[in-house]
Structure formats: structure tokens, C-alpha cells
C-alpha positions in Angstrom: 56.3 11.5 8.7 53.9 10.1 11.3 52.0 13.5 11.5 51.7 13.5 7.7 50.4 10.0 7.6 48.0 10.8 10.4 46.8 13.8 8.5 46.4 11.7 5.3 44.4 9.1 7.2 42.3 11.9 8.8 41.6 13.6 5.4 40.8 10.2 3.8 38.4 9.6 6.6 36.7 12.9 5.9 36.5 12.1 2.2 35.0 8.7 2.9 32.5 10.3 5.3 31.7 12.9 2.6 31.0 10.1 0.1 28.9 8.2 2.6 26.8 11.3 3.3 26.0 11.5 -0.4 24.1 8.3 -0.2 20.3 8.8 -0.3 18.9 7.3 2.8 15.4 5.8 3.0 13.7 4.8 6.1 11.2 2.0 5.6 8.6 0.9 8.3 6.4 -2.1 8.0 4.7 -4.6 10.3 6.7 -7.8 10.6 4.8 -8.8 13.7 1.3 -8.3 15.1 -2.0 -8.6 13.3 -0.8 -6.5 10.4 2.1 -8.9 9.6 0.2 -10.8 6.9 0.4 -7.5 4.9 3.6 -6.1 6.4 5.8 -9.0 5.4 4.8 -8.7 1.7 5.5 -5.0 1.9 8.9 -5.8 3.3 9.7 -8.3 0.5 8.4 -5.8 -2.1 10.9 -3.1 -0.8 13.7 -5.7 -1.2 12.5 -6.3 -4.8 12.5 -2.5 -5.5 16.0 -2.2 -4.1 17.1 -5.0 -6.3 15.4 -3.4 -9.3 17.1 0.0 -8.7 19.7 0.5 -6.1 21.0 3.9 -7.1 19.9 7.2 -8.7 22.2 9.2 -10.9 25.2 7.4 -9.4 24.0 8.1 -5.8 23.7 4.8 -3.9 20.5 4.2 -1.9 20.8 3.1 1.7 17.7 1.4 3.1 17.0 1.2 6.8 14.0 -1.0 7.7 12.1 -1.1 11.0 9.2 -3.2 12.4 6.3 -1.3 14.0 4.6 -4.5 15.4 1.2 -3.3 13.8 1.1 -0.6 16.6 0.5 3.1 15.7 2.6 4.2 18.7 5.5 2.1 17.6 5.1 3.5 14.0 5.4 7.0 15.4 8.6 6.0 17.4 10.1 4.4 14.4 9.4 7.4 12.1 11.0 9.7 14.7 14.1 7.4 15.1 14.6 7.3 11.4 14.4 11.0 11.0 16.1 12.3 14.1 18.8 9.6 14.5 19.3 8.1 11.1 18.8 11.4 9.2 16.8 9.7 6.4 15.8 11.7 3.3 12.6 9.9 2.8 10.1 7.7 4.8 8.1 4.8 3.3 5.4 2.9 5.2 3.5 1.1 6.6 1.2 -1.9 6.7 -1.9 -0.6 8.4 -3.8 2.6 7.8 -3.8 3.7 11.5 -0.1 3.4 11.7 0.4 5.1 8.4 -1.6 8.0 9.5 0.5 8.2 12.6 3.8 8.2 10.5 2.5 10.8 8.1 1.9 13.2 11.1 5.6 12.8 12.1 6.8 13.4 8.6 4.7 16.5 8.3 6.0 17.8 11.7 9.7 17.2 11.0 9.5 18.2 7.2 10.5 14.8 5.7 8.8 13.5 2.5 6.9 10.4 3.0 5.3 7.8 0.6 2.5 5.8 2.2 1.9 2.3 1.1 -1.5 2.2 2.9 -4.4 4.5 2.0 -4.7 7.9 3.7 -8.0 9.7 4.3 -8.8 13.4 4.0 -7.0 16.2 2.3 -3.6 17.6 3.3 -2.8 21.3 3.6 -1.3 22.0 0.1 1.0 24.6 1.7 2.5 22.1 4.1 2.1 18.7 2.5 4.9 16.1 2.9 3.2 12.9 2.1 1.5 11.0 -0.8 -0.2 7.6 -0.8 0.5 4.9 -3.4 -2.6 2.6 -3.1 -5.8 3.3 -4.8 -8.1 5.2 -2.4 -10.9 3.3 -0.8 -13.5 5.4 -2.5 -12.1 4.4 -5.9 -11.7 0.7 -5.0 -15.3 0.6 -3.8 -16.7 2.5 -6.8 -15.2 0.0 -9.1 -16.7 -2.8 -7.0 -20.0 -1.1 -6.8 -20.1 -0.8 -10.6 -19.5 -4.6 -10.8 -22.3 -5.2 -8.3 -24.6 -3.2 -10.4 -23.6 -5.2 -13.5 -24.2 -8.4 -11.5 -27.8 -7.2 -10.6 -27.1 -6.7 -6.8 -29.3 -4.2 -5.0 -29.2 -4.8 -1.3 -25.7 -5.0 0.2 -24.5 -6.1 3.7 -21.3 -4.6 4.9 -18.9 -5.9 7.5 -15.4 -4.5 8.0 -12.7 -3.6 10.4 -13.5 -1.3 13.4 -10.7 1.1 12.4 -9.8 3.7 9.8 -9.7 1.1 7.0 -13.2 -0.1 7.8 -14.5 3.4 7.9 -12.9 4.2 4.5 -14.5 1.2 2.8 -17.9 1.9 4.3 -17.8 5.5 3.3 -17.0 4.4 -0.2 -19.9 2.1 -0.3 -22.3 4.7 0.9 -21.0 7.2 -1.6 -21.8 4.7 -4.5 -25.4 4.0 -3.4 -27.0 6.7 -5.6 -24.9 6.2 -8.7 -25.2 2.4 -8.7 -28.7 2.0 -7.3 -27.5 0.1 -4.2 -28.6 0.1 -0.7 -26.1 -0.6 2.1 -28.2 -2.4 4.8 -25.6 -2.9 7.5 -22.5 -1.5 9.1 -21.1 -4.4 11.1 -17.5 -4.0 12.5 -14.8 -6.3 14.1 -11.3 -5.8 15.4 -8.2 -7.0 13.6 -7.4 -9.2 16.6 -10.8 -10.9 16.7 -11.1 -14.6 16.1 -14.8 -14.8 15.5 -17.5 -12.6 13.8 -20.5 -14.8 14.3 -22.6 -12.2 16.0 -21.9 -9.6 13.4 -22.7 -12.1 10.5 -26.0 -13.0 12.1 -27.0 -9.4 11.9 -25.9 -9.0 8.3 -27.8 -12.1 7.3 -30.9 -10.8 9.2 -31.0 -7.9 6.8 -31.3 -10.5 3.9 -28.7 -9.0 1.6 -28.2 -10.0 -2.1 -24.5 -9.7 -1.6 -21.9 -8.9 1.2 -19.0 -6.4 0.9 -15.9 -7.2 3.1 -14.0 -4.2 4.5 -11.2 -6.3 6.0 -7.7 -7.3 4.9 -5.3 -10.2 4.9 -5.9 -13.2 7.2 -8.6 -11.5 9.2 -10.5 -10.5 6.1 -11.4 -14.3 5.7 -13.4 -14.4 8.9 -16.7 -13.0 7.6 -16.5 -15.4 4.6 -16.0 -18.3 6.8 -19.0 -17.3 9.0 -21.2 -16.8 5.9 -20.3 -20.1 4.6 -21.1 -21.9 7.8 -24.6 -20.4 7.7 -25.2 -21.4 4.1 -25.1 -17.9 2.5 -25.5 -18.4 -1.3 -25.2 -14.7 -2.3 -22.2 -13.1 -4.0 -19.3 -11.6 -2.0 -17.1 -8.6 -3.0 -14.1 -6.9 -1.5 -11.0 -4.8 -2.4 -7.3 -5.4 -3.1 -6.8 -5.6 0.7 -7.9 -9.2 0.4 -5.4 -10.2 -2.3 -3.1 -12.0 0.0 -1.9 -15.7 0.3 -2.9 -15.9 3.9 -6.4 -14.7 3.0 -6.7 -17.4 0.3 -5.2 -20.1 2.6 -7.6 -19.3 5.6 -10.7 -18.6 3.5 -10.4 -21.8 1.5 -13.6 -22.8 -0.2 -15.5 -20.1 1.6 -13.6 -17.5 -0.2 -14.2 -19.0 -3.7 -15.8 -16.7 -6.1 -15.3 -13.4 -4.3 -14.7 -10.5 -6.7 -12.4 -7.7 -5.7 -11.1 -4.5 -7.3 -7.3 -4.7 -7.6 -4.3 -3.3 -9.4 -3.5 -4.9 -12.8 -0.2 -6.4 -11.4 -2.3 -9.0 -9.7 -3.1 -10.7 -13.1 -0.1 -9.4 -15.1 0.3 -12.5 -17.3 -3.4 -12.3 -18.2 -3.3 -8.7 -19.3 -3.2 -7.7 -23.0 0.3 -6.8 -24.2 -0.8 -3.2 -24.8 -1.6 -2.7 -21.1 0.6 -0.2 -19.4 1.4 -2.4 -16.4 2.2 -5.7 -18.2 5.9 -5.3 -19.1 6.9 -3.6 -15.8 4.9 -6.0 -13.7 6.8 -8.9 -15.2 10.1 -7.1 -14.4 8.9 -6.6 -10.9 8.2 -10.3 -10.5 11.6 -11.1 -11.8 13.2 -8.7 -9.3 11.0 -10.1 -6.4 12.1 -13.7 -7.3 15.8 -12.6 -7.3 15.5 -10.6 -4.0 13.5 -13.1 -2.0 14.0 -16.4 -3.7 10.3 -17.0 -4.1 7.5 -15.8 -6.5 5.1 -13.1 -5.5 1.6 -14.1 -4.8 0.2 -10.8 -3.4 -0.7 -7.3 -4.2 0.9 -5.5 -1.3 4.5 -6.0 -2.3 3.8 -4.2 -5.5 2.8 -1.1 -3.6 6.2 -0.9 -2.1 7.6 -1.2 -5.6 5.5 1.5 -7.0 6.4 3.7 -4.0 10.1 3.1 -4.9 9.4 4.1 -8.5 7.8 7.3 -7.4 10.7 8.1 -5.1 13.5 7.3 -7.6 11.9 9.2 -10.4 11.5 12.2 -8.1 15.1 11.8 -6.8 16.5 12.0 -10.4 15.0 15.5 -10.7 15.8 16.6 -7.0 19.5 15.7 -7.3 19.9 18.5 -9.9 19.3 21.1 -7.2 20.5 19.7 -3.9 22.6 17.0 -2.2 21.2 14.1 -0.2 21.3 14.5 3.6 20.4 18.1 3.4 17.2 20.1 4.3 17.3 21.4 0.7 17.3 17.9 -0.7 14.3 16.8 1.4 12.3 19.8 0.2 13.3 19.3 -3.4 12.4 15.6 -3.2 9.0 16.5 -1.6 8.4 19.0 -4.4 9.3 16.6 -7.2 7.2 13.8 -5.7 4.2 16.2 -5.8 5.1 17.1 -9.3 5.0 13.4 -10.5 3.1 13.2 -13.9 2.0 10.2 -15.8 4.5 7.8 -14.1 3.5 4.2 -14.9 3.8 1.6 -12.1 2.6 -1.9 -11.8 -0.6 -0.9 -10.0 -1.4 2.5 -11.6 -0.3 5.6 -13.5 0.5 8.2 -11.0 -0.2 12.0 -11.1 0.3 13.9 -7.9 -0.4 17.5 -6.9 -0.5 19.4 -3.6 -3.7 19.2 -1.7 -4.4 15.5 -2.4 -2.8 12.3 -1.0 -3.7 10.0 -3.9 -2.8 10.3 -7.6 -4.5 7.5 -9.4 -7.6 7.1 -11.5 -9.7 4.1 -12.8 -6.8 2.9 -15.0 -5.4 1.6 -11.7 -8.1 -1.0 -11.2 -9.4 -4.3 -12.7 -11.8 -6.8 -11.3 -10.4 -10.2 -10.3 -12.2 -13.3 -9.1 -10.8 -16.0 -6.8 -11.2 -19.3 -8.7 -9.8 -22.6 -7.6 -7.5 -20.6 -5.2 -6.1 -18.3 -7.8 -7.0 -14.8 -8.8 -8.2 -14.5 -12.4 -8.9 -11.5 -14.6 -12.6 -10.8 -14.8 -13.1 -8.0 -17.3 
């Protein structure tokens, strides 16, 4: 009898293990510490909202494992390897800064695990060996929409200051690409590090060029530094930026110096102000309700919504992938990758997504509106 009971327990354990292995395991990396934390913390809250919104696919429970990369690309690389090699995740999502996201994508490609980036990626992947896509609007599109607004506002000579990393490069390249179409001239290319506490020298060079307006290629808390320096020196021109500045820490630190800045951003930022017919309105309000339930606070940023949209892309693709393979297998990872790249007209709170091999991004101008900071709040500026 003891042997039979032992065998029953053993078989029961195997069955339990089999059920557990059927869970879809997602590895999520973000920056909960370091200079990227002002973005990474919202990303983390957004993924919790996403899990609250949809915690299973076709009856398969989703298991989420989250790691902190400390805003360090090397740590992001280690985290990605740990999640794939030790935790056997079916999918990676991450992370808060572009350099770390690029590092994670390289690991995902090497180890053949699909990845959904929540920071922009540059360049074009090999369509025959592509394992990643990027949720955010690419810098080129973000800046094009801002450049169109600059043109409408009558701006011609633009000063640029941005981060001395991949994100700063992307915004600057987008600005240069928009020069001819919008009749703009980018006069400066000043840079600063994410850990800097002053940009006085760079702003003096920007002001020496006598620009009509200044474009900021920063993000989060550190994105406010150029605006503070411009205000201290009495700059009266217009200021512009991208969704990377839509962050409560940016608003808090920038204060009056940030007032009036216009940025290109996803429609979720001003969900309540959108017309009822807008594709993002209903879903954005559902996202906000899930965010409130998961985090016990309202959402006041745009970054958490990228995590939510990344989750929608994943769960939509997983519904189709589960028809051909089981989670925890090489076959499922490949099927999930293929279905992510086959995403068509999927509405999110930031954009409508269409992916294909050979491109990281899958959004168009429907993904962007112009918002203005007014009295400490972002307002729709159609």
C-alpha cells in the first residue's frame, strides 16, 4: 500500500509539474534603480496593469518574472540571459532605456526567444532571423510630427540638445531628416549624459546660435535640465520634445520652466479629451482602470502604457501560437515570434500595430497627437 501511495504521489507530482509547465512564462526587465528609474518604475507599474487586465490566454495562465537592470546595459544583458537560460521564459519584454533595450534584443536574437521592446530600437533587423519588435513610436516619427508642428508655428531655426547616447542620436537624426520637408534648420547638436546635473555650458552654446525654438532629446527627470537652464537665461522662444518627456518627474522638476512645451505623444496621454470615435479612447480608459486596481494609484505617464500595449501584442499573438505549440517549448517560442511579426491592425492605447519581418516598428501617424503642458497637466493640442 505504501508503494502504491508513493507512486500516486509521484504521478500526481508529475501531473502538477506538467500543468505548471503549460503556463506561459514572460520575463520582464525594467529599471527600478539608476538614472532610468523615472521611466522604469512606470514601465513596471504598466506591466502589473497589463497582467491585471489579462492574466491568461486560452486558459493558459501567464507567469510573470520581473528583474531590475539598474539602468545598466550590462545588467540588462545578464538579466535577459538569466530569464532565458534559467527561467526558460517564452518571451522577453523590456526595458527602460534604449541602450539596455538594444543589449537585451541582441541576447533574444542569439538565444532565439521573441522579445517585445518597450523602448525604441534603431536600424533594421535581418528579416530571416528577427526575434524582436518595438512598441514605441520610432524617434523618426515622433520628431516628424513635432517638426510639422514647428512649421505650423512658424519656427525655422532650431536648437537641439539631447542625451549623449542612442536616444539622443535617434532624436537628432529625426530632426535632421525633417529639415527639408518642413523648412527647418537644426543649428546645434549639444549633448549631455543621463547622470549630469547641469547643462549650463551646452545651453550657452544653443543660445549663441539664436534659435527660434529648442528641441529636447532627453527623457524623464533629466529631460527637464535644458528647460531649467533656458528659463534661467530668459529664453522666450518655444520648446518642443517627444513622449519621452511625458513623465510626472519631468513635470515636477521642470516646474514653470517646462510650461508650454509641446510634445508628440500617444493618444492615451489625453484619453478623456479624445473624441469618442478615436480608436484609443475606450481601451485607454480600461487601461487606466486596470492600472488603478493593480497599483492603487492613477496613471500620470505615457511609459506604463507602452508596457500595456506590449502585453496586448503578446497576448494576441499567443492566442494564435497556442493553436500549434505548447508553452515552454522551442516550437512555441518560434510560433509566438512568427505571430508577433504577423500582427495586423491591432489597436492599443498608443497606436494601431502592424508588424512584418525586416522592421522593428509597426506604427504610423495614427499613433501620435500633439500635447501641451499647461498648468502642470498635459492637454490635447490638435
